[in-house]
C-alpha positions as CSV (number, residue, x, y, z in Angstrom):
1,M,1.3,-12.8,37.8
2,P,3.2,-13.3,41.0
3,D,2.7,-11.5,44.4
4,L,5.2,-8.9,43.6
5,F,3.0,-7.7,41.0
6,D,-0.3,-7.9,43.0
7,H,-0.7,-4.0,43.0
8,Y,0.4,-3.3,39.6
9,A,-2.8,-3.1,37.9
10,A,-4.3,-0.6,40.3
11,D,-1.0,1.5,40.0
12,M,-1.3,1.4,36.2
13,S,-4.7,2.7,36.2
14,G,-3.7,5.5,38.3
15,A,-0.7,6.5,36.2
16,A,-2.6,7.3,33.0
17,A,0.4,6.6,31.0
18,Y,1.4,4.0,28.4
19,D,2.8,1.1,30.1
20,E,5.7,-0.4,28.2
21,M,5.4,-3.9,29.6
22,F,1.6,-4.5,30.1
23,T,-1.6,-3.9,28.1
24,E,-4.6,-2.7,29.9
25,D,-5.7,-6.2,30.6
26,Q,-2.4,-7.1,32.0
27,R,-1.1,-9.2,29.5
28,A,2.6,-9.0,28.5
29,R,3.2,-6.8,25.3
30,P,5.3,-8.2,22.5
31,G,9.0,-8.6,23.6
32,Y,8.3,-8.8,27.3
33,E,7.1,-12.4,27.4
34,R,10.3,-13.8,28.5
35,V,11.1,-11.1,31.0
36,G,7.6,-11.6,32.6
37,G,7.9,-15.2,32.7
38,V,11.4,-15.0,34.5
39,L,10.3,-12.3,37.0
40,G,7.2,-14.4,37.7
41,E,9.6,-17.2,39.1
42,L,11.3,-15.0,41.5
43,S,10.8,-14.5,45.2
44,L,11.2,-11.0,47.0
45,S,14.3,-12.5,48.6
46,D,15.6,-13.4,45.0
47,V,15.0,-9.8,43.7
48,N,16.6,-8.2,46.7
49,T,19.5,-10.5,46.4
50,R,20.0,-9.7,42.8
51,A,19.4,-6.0,43.3
52,D,22.0,-5.6,45.9
53,S,24.5,-7.7,43.9
54,M,24.2,-5.1,40.9
55,A,24.6,-2.3,43.3
56,R,27.7,-3.6,44.8
57,S,29.3,-4.5,41.4
58,F,28.7,-1.0,40.4
59,L,30.4,0.4,43.5
60,D,33.2,-2.1,43.0
61,R,33.7,-0.8,39.4
62,G,33.3,3.0,40.5
63,V,30.1,3.3,38.5
64,T,28.8,6.1,40.6
65,F,27.2,9.5,40.0
66,D,27.5,12.7,42.2
67,F,24.0,13.5,43.7
68,A,23.7,16.3,46.1
69,G,27.5,16.3,46.8
70,E,27.6,12.7,47.5
71,E,29.1,10.0,45.4
72,R,26.4,7.0,44.8
73,P,26.2,4.0,42.8
74,F,24.4,4.8,39.7
75,P,20.7,3.2,40.4
76,L,20.1,0.3,38.0
77,D,16.7,-1.4,38.2
78,I,16.5,-5.1,37.6
79,V,13.5,-4.7,35.1
80,P,15.0,-4.0,31.6
81,R,13.2,-1.7,29.1
82,V,12.6,-3.9,26.1
83,L,12.1,-2.6,22.4
84,T,11.1,-4.6,19.5
85,A,13.0,-4.6,16.2
86,E,10.1,-2.8,14.8
87,E,9.9,-0.2,17.4
88,W,13.7,0.3,17.3
89,D,13.4,0.8,13.5
90,V,11.4,4.0,13.9
91,I,13.5,5.3,16.7
92,E,16.7,4.7,14.8
93,R,15.5,6.3,11.5
94,G,14.2,9.2,13.5
95,V,17.4,9.9,15.3
96,K,19.6,9.6,12.2
97,Q,17.1,12.0,10.4
98,R,17.4,14.5,13.2
99,V,21.2,14.3,13.5
100,R,21.6,14.9,9.7
101,A,19.2,18.1,9.8
102,L,21.0,19.6,12.8
103,E,24.3,19.1,11.2
104,C,22.9,20.9,8.1
105,F,21.6,23.6,10.4
106,L,24.8,24.2,12.2
107,D,26.7,24.4,8.9
108,D,24.4,26.8,7.6
109,V,24.2,28.8,10.9
110,Y,28.0,29.3,10.8
111,G,28.1,30.1,7.2
112,E,25.6,31.5,4.9
113,Q,22.6,31.4,6.9
114,R,20.3,30.5,4.1
115,V,17.9,29.1,6.7
116,V,17.2,32.9,7.8
117,A,17.2,34.5,4.4
118,D,14.6,31.8,3.2
119,G,12.5,32.7,6.3
120,I,12.5,29.4,8.0
121,V,13.8,30.8,11.4
122,P,14.3,34.3,12.4
123,R,17.8,35.9,12.6
124,A,17.2,36.6,16.5
125,L,16.6,32.8,17.1
126,I,20.7,32.7,16.4
127,T,21.8,35.9,17.5
128,S,20.1,35.7,20.9
129,S,21.2,32.1,21.7
130,A,23.7,32.0,24.6
131,H,25.5,29.1,22.7
132,F,25.9,31.0,19.4
133,H,29.7,31.7,19.2
134,R,31.1,34.3,16.8
135,A,34.6,33.0,17.3
136,V,34.0,30.0,15.1
137,W,31.7,32.0,12.6
138,G,32.8,31.2,8.9
139,F,34.6,28.1,10.1
140,R,33.9,24.6,8.7
141,P,35.6,21.8,10.6
142,P,37.5,19.0,8.9
143,G,35.1,16.5,7.4
144,G,32.3,18.9,7.8
145,V,31.3,17.3,10.9
146,R,30.2,19.3,14.1
147,I,27.9,16.8,15.8
148,H,30.3,13.9,16.3
149,V,28.1,12.4,19.2
150,A,24.3,13.1,19.8
151,G,22.2,12.2,22.6
152,I,18.4,12.6,21.4
153,D,16.0,12.3,24.4
154,V,12.9,10.3,23.2
155,V,9.6,9.8,25.1
156,R,6.4,7.9,24.6
157,D,3.3,9.5,24.9
158,Q,-0.1,8.3,26.4
159,Q,-1.0,6.9,22.9
160,G,2.2,5.0,22.5
161,V,4.0,7.4,20.0
162,F,7.6,8.0,20.3
163,R,8.4,11.9,20.3
164,V,11.6,13.7,20.7
165,L,11.6,15.7,24.2
166,E,15.0,17.5,23.5
167,D,18.3,17.5,21.5
168,N,21.6,17.1,23.2
169,V,24.6,17.9,20.7
170,R,27.1,19.7,23.0
171,V,28.5,17.4,25.5
172,P,25.7,14.4,25.7
173,S,26.5,12.1,28.6
174,G,25.5,8.9,29.9
175,V,26.5,6.2,27.3
176,S,29.1,4.7,29.8
177,Y,26.1,3.7,31.9
178,V,24.6,1.9,28.7
179,I,27.8,-0.2,28.8
180,E,28.0,-0.8,32.5
181,N,24.2,-1.5,32.6
182,R,24.4,-4.3,30.1
183,R,27.2,-5.8,31.9
184,A,25.4,-5.8,35.2
185,M,22.0,-7.1,33.6
186,A,23.7,-9.9,31.8
187,K,24.3,-11.4,35.4
188,G,21.4,-9.9,37.1
189,L,18.6,-11.5,34.9
190,P,20.5,-14.1,32.9
191,E,17.5,-16.4,32.3
192,A,15.9,-13.7,30.2
193,F,19.1,-12.2,28.8
194,M,20.6,-15.3,27.4
195,S,17.6,-16.9,26.1
196,Q,16.7,-14.3,23.3
197,P,18.6,-12.3,20.6
198,I,19.5,-8.9,22.0
199,R,21.5,-6.4,20.1
200,A,24.9,-5.7,21.6
201,V,26.3,-2.4,22.7
202,E,29.7,-3.0,23.3
203,A,30.8,-1.7,19.9
204,Y,30.1,1.9,20.7
205,P,33.7,2.8,21.6
206,R,34.9,1.4,18.3
207,H,32.4,3.4,16.4
208,L,33.3,6.4,18.4
209,Y,37.1,6.0,17.8
210,R,36.8,5.5,14.2
211,A,34.6,8.5,13.6
212,L,37.0,10.7,15.7
213,R,39.8,9.6,13.6
214,A,37.7,10.0,10.3
215,T,37.3,13.6,11.0
216,A,40.8,14.4,11.9
217,P,42.7,17.2,9.8
218,E,43.7,15.7,6.5
219,A,47.3,16.2,7.1
220,A,47.2,13.7,10.1
221,E,48.6,10.4,8.8
222,D,47.8,8.5,12.0
223,P,45.5,10.8,14.0
224,V,46.2,11.0,17.7
225,V,42.9,11.2,19.7
226,V,42.5,12.4,23.3
227,V,39.6,12.7,25.7
228,L,39.6,16.2,27.4
229,T,38.0,16.1,30.9
230,P,37.5,19.0,33.6
231,G,38.8,16.4,36.2
232,V,38.1,14.0,38.8
233,F,35.4,16.3,40.4
234,N,33.3,16.3,37.4
235,S,30.1,14.1,37.9
236,A,30.8,12.2,34.7
237,Y,34.4,11.5,35.4
238,F,33.8,7.9,35.3
239,E,32.4,8.2,31.9
240,H,35.3,10.1,30.7
241,T,37.8,7.4,31.9
242,L,36.0,4.5,30.9
243,L,35.7,5.9,27.2
244,A,39.2,6.9,27.1
245,G,40.2,3.4,28.2
246,L,38.0,1.5,25.8
247,M,39.1,3.5,22.9
248,G,42.8,3.2,24.0
249,V,43.5,6.9,24.1
250,E,44.9,9.4,26.5
251,L,42.7,11.0,29.1
252,V,43.9,14.4,29.6
253,E,43.1,17.9,31.4
254,G,43.6,21.2,30.1
255,R,46.9,21.6,31.8
256,D,48.1,18.7,29.9
257,L,47.8,20.6,26.7
258,V,49.7,23.4,25.0
259,V,49.4,25.2,21.9
260,R,52.3,26.4,19.6
261,G,52.1,27.6,16.3
262,D,48.5,26.9,16.0
263,K,49.2,23.3,16.8
264,V,48.1,21.3,19.8
265,Y,50.5,19.3,21.9
266,M,50.1,16.8,24.7
267,R,52.8,16.8,27.6
268,T,54.0,13.2,28.2
269,T,56.8,11.8,30.0
270,D,58.6,11.1,26.6
271,G,58.2,14.9,25.7
272,E,55.4,16.7,23.9
273,Q,53.3,14.6,21.3
274,R,51.0,16.2,18.6
275,V,47.5,15.9,19.1
276,D,45.0,15.8,16.2
277,V,41.6,15.2,17.6
278,I,40.1,16.4,21.0
279,Y,37.0,14.8,22.2
280,K,36.0,17.5,24.6
281,R,33.8,16.8,27.8
282,I,33.7,20.4,29.0
283,D,31.6,23.3,28.1
284,D,32.6,25.7,25.3
285,D,32.8,28.5,27.8
286,F,35.7,26.9,29.5
287,V,37.6,25.4,26.5
288,D,39.7,28.4,25.5
289,P,40.5,31.3,27.8
290,L,41.6,33.4,24.9
291,H,38.2,33.5,23.3
292,F,35.8,32.8,26.2
293,R,36.2,32.8,30.0
294,S,39.5,34.2,30.7
295,D,39.8,32.6,34.0
296,S,39.2,29.2,32.9
297,A,41.6,26.7,34.1
298,L,39.9,23.7,32.5
299,G,40.9,24.4,28.8
300,C,43.8,25.5,27.0
301,S,44.8,28.8,25.4
302,G,44.7,28.8,21.7
303,L,42.6,25.7,21.0
304,V,40.1,27.8,18.8
305,N,43.0,29.3,16.8
306,A,44.4,25.8,16.3
307,A,40.9,24.5,15.0
308,R,40.3,27.4,12.7
309,A,43.9,26.9,11.3
310,G,42.7,23.2,10.4
311,N,45.5,21.7,12.7
312,V,43.1,20.1,15.2
313,T,39.4,18.7,15.4
314,I,37.3,19.6,18.3
315,A,34.5,17.2,19.1
316,N,31.6,18.1,19.5
317,A,32.4,21.4,17.6
318,I,32.3,24.6,19.6
319,G,29.1,26.4,19.1
320,N,26.9,23.4,18.8
321,G,24.8,24.7,21.6
322,V,22.6,26.8,19.3
323,A,21.2,23.6,17.7
324,D,20.0,22.2,21.2
325,D,18.7,25.4,22.4
326,K,15.2,24.5,23.4
327,L,13.7,27.4,21.2
328,T,15.6,26.0,18.2
329,Y,14.2,22.5,19.1
330,S,10.7,23.9,18.3
331,Y,12.0,24.6,14.6
332,V,13.3,21.2,14.1
333,P,10.5,19.9,12.2
334,E,10.8,22.6,9.7
335,L,14.4,22.3,9.4
336,I,14.1,18.5,8.6
337,R,11.7,19.6,5.7
338,Y,13.7,22.5,4.6
339,Y,17.2,20.7,4.6
340,L,16.4,17.0,3.9
341,G,13.1,17.6,2.1
342,E,11.5,14.7,4.3
343,E,8.8,14.5,6.8
344,P,9.8,14.1,10.4
345,V,10.0,10.3,11.6
346,L,9.9,11.2,15.2
347,P,7.4,14.3,16.1
348,N,8.2,16.9,18.5
349,V,6.2,17.3,21.8
350,D,3.7,20.3,21.1
351,T,5.8,23.5,22.3
352,Y,4.8,27.2,22.8
353,R,7.5,29.9,22.1
354,L,6.9,32.5,24.7
355,E,8.6,35.2,22.7
356,E,5.4,35.0,20.7
357,D,2.7,37.3,22.2
358,E,-0.2,34.9,21.6
359,A,1.4,32.1,22.8
360,R,2.9,33.8,25.8
361,A,-0.5,35.2,26.9
362,Y,-2.1,31.7,26.7
363,V,0.8,30.2,28.7
364,L,0.5,32.8,31.4
365,D,-3.1,32.1,31.7
366,H,-2.4,28.3,32.1
367,L,0.8,28.1,34.1
368,D,-0.8,25.6,36.4
369,E,-1.4,23.2,33.6
370,L,1.8,23.3,31.7
371,V,5.5,22.4,32.0
372,V,7.8,25.5,31.6
373,K,11.4,25.2,30.8
374,P,14.5,27.4,30.3
375,V,15.7,27.2,26.8
376,D,19.3,26.7,28.0
377,G,18.5,24.5,31.1
378,S,20.0,20.9,31.4
379,G,19.5,18.1,33.8
380,G,16.0,19.3,34.6
381,K,17.2,22.5,36.2
382,G,14.9,25.2,36.4
383,L,12.0,23.2,34.9
384,V,8.6,23.9,36.5
385,I,5.8,21.4,36.4
386,G,2.7,23.6,36.6
387,P,0.3,21.1,38.3
388,Q,2.9,20.3,41.1
389,A,3.9,23.9,41.7
390,T,2.8,26.2,44.5
391,A,1.2,29.4,44.0
392,A,4.3,31.3,45.1
393,E,6.5,29.3,42.5
394,L,4.1,29.9,39.8
395,E,4.1,33.7,40.6
396,E,7.9,33.6,40.5
397,L,8.0,31.8,37.3
398,R,5.4,34.4,35.8
399,A,8.0,37.3,36.7
400,K,10.7,35.5,35.0
401,V,8.8,34.8,31.6
402,L,7.9,38.2,31.6
403,A,11.3,39.5,32.2
404,D,12.9,37.2,29.5
405,P,10.2,35.6,27.1
406,R,13.2,34.3,24.8
407,G,14.5,32.4,27.8
408,W,11.5,30.0,28.2
409,I,9.4,27.5,26.3
410,A,6.2,25.7,27.5
411,Q,4.7,22.3,26.8
412,P,1.7,20.1,27.9
413,V,2.4,17.8,30.8
414,L,3.3,14.6,29.1
415,Q,2.8,11.6,31.0
416,L,5.9,9.5,30.1
417,S,5.3,6.1,29.5
418,T,6.1,3.6,32.5
419,V,8.0,0.4,33.1
420,P,7.8,-1.9,36.0
421,T,10.2,-0.8,38.7
422,F,11.4,-2.6,41.8
423,A,10.5,-0.4,44.8
424,D,9.2,-0.9,48.3
425,G,9.3,-4.7,48.0
426,E,7.1,-4.9,44.9
427,F,7.2,-4.0,41.2
428,S,5.2,-0.7,40.4
429,P,5.1,1.6,37.3
430,R,7.7,4.4,37.0
431,H,8.0,6.9,34.2
432,V,10.9,6.5,31.8
433,D,12.5,8.3,28.9
434,L,15.1,7.0,26.4
435,R,18.4,8.8,25.3
436,P,19.8,7.2,22.2
437,F,23.3,8.0,21.3
438,A,24.4,8.5,17.8
439,V,27.8,8.9,16.3
440,N,28.6,10.8,13.2
441,S,31.6,10.0,11.2
442,G,30.8,12.2,8.2
443,E,29.9,9.2,6.2
444,D,27.3,7.4,8.2
445,V,25.3,7.9,11.5
446,Y,25.6,5.0,13.8
447,V,22.9,4.8,16.5
448,L,23.7,2.5,19.4
449,P,21.0,-0.1,19.8
450,G,18.9,0.9,22.7
451,G,20.5,3.8,24.6
452,L,20.0,4.9,28.1
453,T,16.6,4.6,29.6
454,R,16.2,6.9,32.6
455,V,13.7,6.2,35.2
456,A,12.1,8.4,37.9
457,M,12.5,6.5,41.1
458,Q,9.9,8.5,43.0
459,K,6.3,7.2,42.4
460,G,4.5,9.6,40.3
461,S,7.5,11.9,39.4
462,L,8.3,12.7,35.8
463,I,11.9,13.9,36.7
464,V,14.0,11.1,35.3
465,N,17.3,13.2,35.2
466,S,20.2,11.4,37.1
467,S,21.1,14.7,38.6
468,Q,17.6,14.9,40.1
469,G,17.8,11.5,41.9
470,G,16.8,9.3,38.7
471,G,17.9,6.0,37.9
472,S,18.2,3.8,34.9
473,K,17.2,0.7,33.1
474,D,19.1,-1.5,30.8
475,T,17.6,-1.3,27.3
476,W,17.2,-4.3,25.2
477,V,16.6,-4.2,21.4
478,L,15.5,-7.4,20.2
479,G,16.5,-8.7,16.7
480,Q,19.3,-10.5,15.2
481,P,22.9,-9.1,16.1
482,Q,24.0,-6.9,13.0
483,T,27.5,-6.6,11.7
484,Q,27.8,-3.2,13.2
485,D,26.8,-4.4,16.6
486,L,29.9,-6.6,16.9
487,D,32.6,-4.6,15.0
488,P,32.2,-1.9,12.5
489,G,33.5,-2.8,9.2
490,Q,33.8,-6.5,10.0
491,A,31.7,-9.6,9.6
492,P,30.9,-11.7,12.6
493,P,33.5,-14.2,13.6
494,P,32.4,-17.8,12.3
495,D,32.2,-19.1,15.9
496,V,29.6,-16.6,17.1
497,D,26.2,-17.9,17.1
498,A,24.2,-15.1,15.6
499,S,21.0,-16.2,17.3
500,V,22.3,-15.4,20.9
501,H,23.8,-12.3,22.2
502,T,27.1,-13.2,24.1
503,W,29.0,-11.1,26.5
504,P,31.7,-10.1,25.8
505,V,31.3,-9.9,22.1
506,S,34.9,-9.3,21.4
507,A,38.1,-9.8,23.8
508,S,40.1,-7.6,21.5
509,W,39.2,-4.4,23.3
510,Q,39.9,-3.6,26.8
511,D,37.1,-4.7,29.3
512,E,38.1,-2.3,32.2
513,A,38.3,0.9,32.0
514,D,29.0,16.8,32.6
515,S,28.9,20.0,32.8
516,G,26.8,20.8,35.8
517,Q,29.8,21.1,38.1
518,Q,32.3,22.9,35.9
519,Q,31.8,26.0,37.8
520,Q,32.6,24.7,41.1
521,Q,35.7,22.7,39.6
522,Q,36.8,25.8,38.1
523,Q,37.0,27.6,41.5
524,G,38.5,24.8,43.6
525,R,40.0,22.0,41.8
526,A,42.5,19.7,43.3
527,A,45.7,18.7,41.4
528,A,45.3,15.0,40.6
529,P,48.6,13.2,39.5
530,T,48.8,12.1,36.1
531,T,50.9,9.9,34.0
532,R,51.1,10.0,30.2
533,T,52.5,7.6,27.9
534,G,53.9,8.3,24.7
535,E,25.8,9.2,5.9
536,E,26.8,12.7,5.0
537,P,23.6,14.9,4.5
538,A,23.2,17.1,1.3
539,C,22.7,20.4,2.9
């Protein structure tokens, strides 16, 4: 390998993790041969130039993320994460299975609760969850879909086995970076990108739009879809604007909506327009001041009543958080067997439930060896990695666990797999995870090929979250483009060569164009001028 990889073998041996690109004897794994060959022909100056160009393109397009109060270009590494067709098949089947099982669970939780009566989960798991909302109990949304969009975080352990790390079915974010990463990488590493079949990602907004319309109330003949954003100060605002633009729908804030007679209307320059589907990008607590936080200025009073009356679809459904509670996560393998009668395709990471006396006693005796997480945490917040924590931090954690055992889980320290990442003038291993995105129309679950690979930019760090300084990689799924990659429901145009990925795939859609900061926005938001113009599981 070239000079830029001179120290990679030594770094690999020190990481004690599965490397995605290289075997232990430094041979490129299947799928990475072309990437390795292209990188081997680049000089340090070439790599720096390309990396700078990608960063500038992100700034020019506004692809930024708020980190410590500063808007920065979202870090994108020049080395893609590559998945073979066989590897992706496992992930895709596992994600679909998981979404179907969680759909069944949520339908049951807000209905008969058979899962409790049959002894699969304890009733306290549900009633003690901070995200179980009685305001929507007994209500089944149009089409029976609650998880319209899911982000299932997948990691690869030291043996190369894919495992689910956590489920995100409230307000999963990051898909905009998948789309933008692909745009940048097509120019950043074109020699590798254009010389092999890579499944496309551009169809995602079309799948999302069609799924949202498919789950609209039956009375809506031509459903009107909007994206509800907290506003410009939200760290994921770029994503909100991009998705709204690519779907060709309005981006609204709570003040743009009004509820009359249990129907939702959007204020426009041409008067009020009926709204049938709201793709919400705000937390449940801020959605409706009548039922949740009375001081919320981010949502709209009456939305819950309108949804319960069957006059509007809210995606994702209010109350989904009980399914991505990290304690619920520990029961998902049992939920898959219970609802679907199948064995899990993707296993969990071994998890200790700290509300159980025996597990809690063990964990408290081994805090310095485990990862301890708050059950309702997101973005890596509150997570404590025992081997890296100080004695004082561990004592503080011990007190928190004893005070609220239900609020915590523990897991072994998992050495996430690594991918070569350009840092300090050379390529070195950095830990990664993967967030595939799934869209549920009620008839089928579509999984975006690849998803968002997040990378810990600091050497040895296991924290990949963007809010904690992590970056990303473009994720390439090798294989012949499928019909759904191009345009759902349509065959590829006859003039498209199916053996090579092309960008853009279709010119018929526009080419231009979350939750962590909502408390801050709620307290100090600025008024931004707006212009408005007029496979279902058998549970």
